[in-house]
C-alpha positions, 0 to 999 in steps of 0.5 A: 529891666533890672533886678536889684539885690540889696544886701551886705558883704557878710550876709550869707542869705544875700550871697545865696539870693545873688547866686540863685538870681545869676543862675536863673538869668543865665540858664533861662537866658533872661534879658535882665541885669542884675545889680548888687547894691552894698548897704555898707556903701553911701551910694547903696544907702542912698539907693535903698532909701529911694526904694524904701529898703531898710529891713529885712535883708536881703531885698530883691526888687524887679525894676522897670521904670518903677517896682514891679515886684519885691521880695524881702528876706527870702530867696525869690523862687524861680517860678515867682520871678518868671511869673513877674516877667510874664514867662511861662514856668517850664 
């Protein structure tokens, strides 16, 4: 399972989402890969188009074969992420 975080290098909220998702994955020891997708890069733009990501940024997707959850323009809450993963909020 993978978390895709679509953003730009100078986007402060994008950096906040990256840091918060890294913290949750580390502290909860989740089997989840975080992939930062730079929308200033042609490959990042192609992946964004594939997943219909345009605005608002950041956009975070939880993906496993298909998109399981989507957060746009916000920092995903830990309890929401855990719920999507089927984990109890402890």
